[in-house]
C-alpha positions in Angstrom: 0.1 0.0 -0.1 1.5 3.7 -1.2 1.2 6.5 0.9 -1.4 8.1 -0.7 -3.8 5.0 0.0 -2.5 5.0 3.6 -3.8 8.5 4.1 -6.7 7.9 2.2 -7.9 4.6 4.3 -7.1 6.9 7.7 -9.5 9.8 6.5 -11.8 7.1 5.8 -11.7 5.3 9.4 -12.2 8.7 10.9 -15.0 9.7 8.7 -16.5 6.0 9.3 -16.3 6.5 13.1 -17.2 10.7 13.0 -18.4 10.4 17.0 -15.7 8.6 18.1 -12.8 10.1 16.4 -14.2 13.7 17.5 -13.9 12.7 20.9 -10.3 11.5 20.3 -9.2 14.2 18.7 -10.7 16.5 21.3 -7.4 16.1 23.6 -5.2 17.0 20.5 -7.6 20.2 19.8 -7.1 21.4 23.3 -3.8 21.0 23.4 -2.8 23.1 20.0 -5.4 25.8 21.0 -4.2 26.2 24.4 -0.5 26.3 23.4 -1.4 28.8 20.8 -3.5 30.9 23.3 -1.1 30.5 26.0 1.9 31.9 23.7 -0.6 34.7 22.3 -1.1 36.0 26.2 2.7 35.8 26.9 3.6 37.6 23.9 1.0 40.2 24.4 2.1 40.6 27.9 5.8 40.9 26.7 4.8 43.8 24.6 3.1 45.5 27.3 5.7 45.4 29.7 8.5 46.4 27.0 6.0 49.0 25.9 6.1 50.6 29.5 9.8 50.2 30.0 10.6 52.1 26.5 7.7 54.5 28.0 9.8 55.8 31.0 13.1 56.2 29.1 14.3 52.5 28.6 17.4 50.6 29.5 19.8 54.1 28.7 18.0 55.8 31.6 19.9 56.2 34.7 18.7 57.8 38.0 20.9 59.1 40.7 18.8 59.1 43.8 19.5 60.9 47.2 19.6 58.8 50.3 19.7 59.6 53.8 21.3 56.2 54.5 24.7 56.2 54.4 27.1 52.8 54.1 28.0 51.6 57.9 31.5 52.8 57.4 30.5 56.4 56.9 27.5 56.9 59.3 29.5 59.1 61.1 29.6 61.4 58.3 25.6 62.0 57.9 26.2 65.4 59.6 28.5 66.2 56.6 26.6 64.6 53.8 26.3 67.5 51.1 23.3 65.6 49.1 22.7 66.2 45.5 22.8 69.5 44.1 23.6 71.5 41.3 27.1 71.4 41.6 27.0 67.5 40.6 25.2 68.4 37.6 27.7 70.7 36.3 30.2 67.9 37.3 28.8 65.1 35.4 28.6 67.4 32.2 32.0 68.5 32.5 33.7 65.1 33.9 31.4 62.2 32.5 31.6 61.8 29.0 29.9 58.5 28.6 26.8 60.4 30.3 24.8 62.2 27.3 22.2 63.8 29.0 22.0 65.4 32.7 18.9 67.0 34.6 18.2 67.6 38.2 14.9 67.3 39.8 13.1 68.2 42.9 10.1 66.3 43.3 7.4 66.6 46.5 6.7 62.8 47.5 6.4 60.8 50.4 2.6 60.8 51.9 2.9 63.9 53.7 4.0 66.0 50.6 1.8 64.0 48.4 -1.5 65.0 51.2 -0.6 68.9 50.3 0.0 68.9 47.0 -3.2 69.4 45.5 -4.1 71.3 42.4 -7.1 73.3 42.3 -9.3 74.8 39.5 -12.5 76.4 40.9 -14.4 73.8 43.0 -12.3 71.0 41.2 -9.1 69.5 42.7 -6.6 67.2 42.1 -3.2 65.3 43.5 -0.7 65.0 40.7 1.2 61.8 40.9 4.4 63.4 39.8 5.1 67.0 40.7 8.8 68.1 39.9 10.7 71.0 39.4 13.0 70.2 36.4 14.7 71.4 33.6 13.5 71.2 30.0 15.6 68.3 28.9 13.6 66.1 31.2 10.9 65.9 28.2 13.7 63.7 26.4 14.7 61.9 29.5 11.4 60.3 30.3 10.1 60.3 26.8 7.1 62.9 26.9 6.0 64.8 24.2 4.2 68.1 24.6 1.0 67.8 22.4 -0.3 71.4 22.9 1.3 74.5 24.0 4.9 74.6 25.1 7.6 73.5 27.6 9.0 75.9 30.0 12.5 77.1 28.7 15.6 78.6 30.4 14.1 82.4 30.9 11.2 80.9 32.4 13.4 79.0 35.1 16.2 81.9 35.3 12.9 84.0 36.2 11.1 81.5 38.5 7.9 82.2 36.8 4.9 80.6 37.8 4.4 78.2 34.6 3.3 74.6 34.4 3.2 71.8 32.0 0.4 69.0 33.0 -0.7 65.6 31.9 -4.2 65.0 30.3 -5.0 62.9 33.7 -4.7 66.5 35.6 -6.7 68.2 32.4 -9.4 65.4 32.7 -10.1 65.9 36.5 -10.1 69.6 36.3 -11.6 70.5 33.2 -13.3 67.7 32.2 -12.5 64.5 30.3 -13.2 64.6 26.2 -15.7 61.3 26.7 -17.4 63.1 29.1 -17.8 66.6 27.6 -17.5 65.4 23.9 -14.7 67.4 22.6 -11.4 67.9 23.7 -10.3 70.8 26.3 -7.1 72.4 25.7 -6.2 74.3 28.9 -3.5 76.7 27.5 -3.5 80.0 29.5 -5.6 78.8 32.2 -4.8 79.5 35.9 -4.5 76.7 38.2 -3.6 77.0 42.0 -0.8 74.6 43.2 -0.5 74.2 47.1 -2.2 77.6 47.1 -0.2 79.5 44.7 -1.4 80.4 41.5 0.1 78.6 38.0 -0.5 79.3 34.3 -0.7 76.1 32.3 1.7 76.9 29.1 1.4 73.5 28.2 0.1 69.8 28.0 1.4 66.4 27.2 0.3 64.3 25.1 -2.4 61.4 26.1 -0.1 58.4 27.0 -1.6 54.9 26.7 -0.9 51.6 25.7 -1.6 50.3 22.3 -4.4 48.0 23.5 -6.0 50.8 25.0 -5.6 53.3 22.1 -7.7 50.4 19.9 -10.1 50.1 22.6 -10.5 53.7 23.0 -10.9 53.9 19.1 -13.7 51.1 18.5 -15.5 52.2 21.7 -18.2 54.2 20.5 -19.5 57.0 22.9 -22.4 56.3 25.4 -24.2 59.0 27.7 -22.8 58.5 31.2 -25.5 58.0 34.1 -26.3 60.9 36.2 -24.3 60.6 39.3 -26.0 61.1 42.7 -24.3 62.0 46.1 -21.0 63.9 46.8 -18.6 63.9 44.0 -15.8 61.5 44.9 -12.4 59.9 43.2 -12.7 56.5 41.9 -8.7 56.6 42.4 -5.9 55.6 39.8 -7.8 52.6 37.9 -10.4 53.2 35.0 -10.1 53.4 31.5 -8.6 56.6 31.2 -5.2 55.9 32.8 -4.2 54.3 29.5 -3.6 50.6 30.7 -0.3 50.0 32.4 0.6 52.0 35.8 3.6 53.7 33.9 0.9 55.4 31.4 -1.1 56.6 34.3 1.8 58.2 36.2 2.9 60.0 33.1 -0.9 61.3 32.5 -0.9 62.7 36.2 2.5 64.4 35.8 2.9 68.1 36.2 6.0 70.1 35.6 7.3 73.2 36.6 10.9 75.2 36.5 13.5 74.0 38.6 14.0 77.8 40.5 10.3 78.1 40.6 10.4 74.8 42.8 13.1 76.0 44.9 12.2 79.7 45.6 8.1 78.8 46.0 8.4 75.6 47.5 11.5 74.7 49.0 12.3 78.2 50.5 10.1 77.7 53.6 12.1 74.3 54.7 15.6 76.2 54.5 17.1 78.4 57.1 16.3 82.0 57.1 14.0 81.6 54.5 17.0 80.4 52.2 15.9 77.7 49.7 17.3 74.4 50.3 19.3 73.9 47.2 19.3 69.9 47.7 17.9 68.0 44.9 16.0 65.1 44.6 17.4 63.1 42.1 19.4 63.2 38.6 18.3 61.5 35.5 20.8 61.0 33.0 20.6 58.9 29.7 23.7 57.0 28.0 24.2 56.8 24.2 25.0 53.3 24.1 23.9 50.5 26.4 26.8 48.4 25.9 28.6 51.4 27.9 26.2 51.2 31.0 28.7 49.7 33.3 31.6 52.1 32.7 28.9 55.0 32.7 27.9 53.7 35.9 31.5 53.6 37.3 32.3 56.8 35.8 29.3 58.7 37.3 30.1 57.1 40.9 33.7 58.3 40.9 32.5 62.1 39.9 29.7 62.1 42.6 32.2 60.6 45.0 34.7 63.5 44.1 32.5 66.2 44.2 30.9 64.8 47.8 34.3 64.2 49.0 34.1 60.5 49.3 30.8 60.4 51.1 28.1 57.8 49.3 24.9 59.6 50.0 23.5 58.6 47.0 22.2 55.4 45.0 22.3 54.7 41.0 19.5 53.1 40.1 18.9 51.8 36.3 16.1 49.7 34.7 17.9 46.7 34.4 15.9 45.0 37.3 12.6 45.9 35.6 14.2 44.5 32.4 15.3 41.0 34.2 12.1 41.1 36.0 10.4 41.0 32.6 12.7 38.3 31.2 11.7 36.2 34.6 8.3 36.4 34.1 8.2 36.0 30.5 10.2 32.9 31.1 7.9 31.3 33.9 4.7 32.3 31.9 6.3 29.9 29.0 7.3 27.4 31.2 3.7 27.6 32.5 2.3 27.3 28.6 4.3 24.4 28.0 2.9 22.4 30.8 -0.6 23.2 30.4 -0.1 22.5 26.9 1.7 19.4 27.5 -0.8 18.0 29.7 -3.4 18.5 27.3 -1.5 16.9 24.1 -0.5 13.8 26.6 -4.2 13.6 27.3 -5.1 13.5 23.6 -2.1 11.1 22.6 -3.9 8.6 25.2 -7.0 9.1 23.5 -5.2 8.6 20.1 -3.5 5.5 21.5 -7.0 4.0 23.1 -8.9 4.5 20.0 -6.3 3.1 17.6 -6.2 -0.4 19.7 -9.9 -0.5 19.8 -9.7 0.1 16.0 -7.0 -3.2 15.7 -9.4 -5.1 17.8 -12.3 -4.5 15.5 -10.1 -5.1 12.5 -7.9 -8.4 13.6 -9.7 -10.5 10.6 -9.0 -7.8 8.2 -5.1 -7.6 9.2 -5.1 -11.0 9.2 -6.3 -11.5 5.6 -3.9 -8.8 4.4 -1.2 -10.9 5.7 -2.2 -13.6 4.5 -2.3 -12.3 1.0 1.1 -11.2 1.0 1.2 -7.6 3.4 4.1 -7.3 5.0 4.9 -6.4 8.6 6.1 -2.7 7.8 3.0 -2.3 5.4 0.8 -3.2 8.4 2.7 -1.0 11.1 3.1 1.8 8.5 -0.6 1.8 7.8 -1.8 2.1 11.4 1.2 4.9 12.1 -0.5 6.7 9.2 -4.0 6.5 10.6 -3.0 7.3 13.9 -1.0 10.5 12.3 -4.0 11.6 10.3 -6.3 11.7 13.6 -3.5 13.9 15.0 -2.9 16.1 12.0 -6.7 16.7 11.6 -7.2 17.3 15.2 -4.0 20.0 15.3 -5.5 22.0 12.2 -8.9 22.1 14.2 -7.1 23.0 17.3 -5.4 26.0 15.2 -8.9 27.4 14.0 -10.3 27.2 17.4 -7.2 28.8 19.0 -8.5 32.1 17.1 -11.6 31.8 19.1 -10.1 30.7 22.3 -7.9 33.9 22.3 -10.7 36.3 21.8 -12.8 34.3 24.7 -9.9 34.9 27.0 -9.3 38.6 26.2 -12.9 39.1 26.8 -13.0 37.0 30.2 -9.8 38.7 31.1 -8.8 41.6 29.7 -5.1 42.7 29.8 -3.0 45.8 29.3 -2.2 44.3 25.6 -4.1 42.2 23.6 -3.0 38.5 22.6 -0.7 37.9 19.8 -0.9 35.0 17.7 2.4 34.4 16.3 3.3 32.1 13.2 5.7 30.4 15.3 3.5 29.0 18.0 1.1 28.0 15.5 4.1 26.1 13.9 5.0 24.4 17.0 1.5 23.9 18.0 0.9 21.9 14.8 4.2 20.3 15.2 3.9 18.8 18.6 0.4 17.6 17.4 1.5 15.7 14.9 4.6 14.4 16.9 2.0 13.3 19.8 0.0 11.1 16.9 3.3 9.6 15.9 4.2 8.4 19.5 0.8 7.7 20.5 0.5 5.2 17.1 3.7 3.3 17.3 2.5 0.9 20.1 -0.7 -0.2 18.2 1.0 -0.3 15.1 3.8 -2.5 16.6 0.6 -4.8 18.1 -0.9 -4.8 14.5 2.2 -5.2 12.5 3.3 -8.7 15.3 -0.7 -10.4 15.1 0.0 -14.0 13.6 -2.0 -14.2 10.0 -3.4 -17.9 11.2 -4.6 -16.5 15.0 -6.3 -13.5 13.3 -8.2 -15.2 10.8 -9.7 -17.7 13.5 -10.3 -14.2 15.7 -14.1 -14.0 16.2 
């Protein structure tokens, strides 16, 4: 019997026992579809994490954070620790050539500062997630884009003008979200109060959101919102306005003001004799080449130790830990995916082996007649093996078709920041594993059929 006839006979057996064959293929269908679906979910999760990492500057970004806790051997020098200052910025610009950009930042953070940092407009108020005094270069370092108006410049900073650039989350809370008012409000020129002091809005960042959130927003039709009753309240940081991942919500609730404005308007009261506390919260830097990360870190540390007279009251923070965490989560998710799909395929293989053994029991006399008229052991073995492979291949193809619906169902039941992405590689792997399972499951039944004695087979009732 040639290969074409063996394959045709395999399809004939499937068609002759349609319901039984369907139940047999169910394990293969579930295994293949679950493998493709889990791969799609993992790929979507990976895309979302890497998208969020890129949104905060990527691996090229380095942050120098001021710290009050010195190494054990330097704790007796705590009173002499200078903290981060503009002197460090100039020193890094002059003596750290591997660092391409350096920007100082003063952020009001911590629970007490966050509670006090309230932005008001009329009767509405909001607390920004990031309220920082910085230089214009912070735009590039933090991957911000001014969509309306402008960023403050060196003149605004030198004159300590009361100007600010806000995120769309701040705009939504104070002036109304486009989904609510039916149009986009651009509050350039409006005056808001930050901690009671008037600030003019001169710019607004673009709206930040994940790719999945953007697609959902474009597809979503505006629907009338029900009238709320009772006192107005904030619903927290969740919700569709955030744009998906926490990073995008953080960027949308950001307010930048000039560094000198922060020093004079919000730091003078914390200094001595009304002199502003000149210490910075952090320095943000970027390197041109990721391959030079380690030398750049060492160069930065050497410069800062020199300006701080050997006192290590700072820490260097990179995004490597986040990148490693992404790699770990993806690796664990892929392992879980393989285990789940493997279990389904093993169950499917057991089903194929069981049905092939049952089919052989029903066809003992047929096999005996074929061997009696000259069929070789190899021909019988090949025929049974091909029949098993045909069942697995049909189940694998059905599983690939079912995987699309399964992915859509999972995306509806458990929506995530990024939509699942079905890849060609996952479909090829799923199909290959399905076919391999059919081959392995058919080996034992094929051996059993090939070893049947023709005399005993002809006597079988």
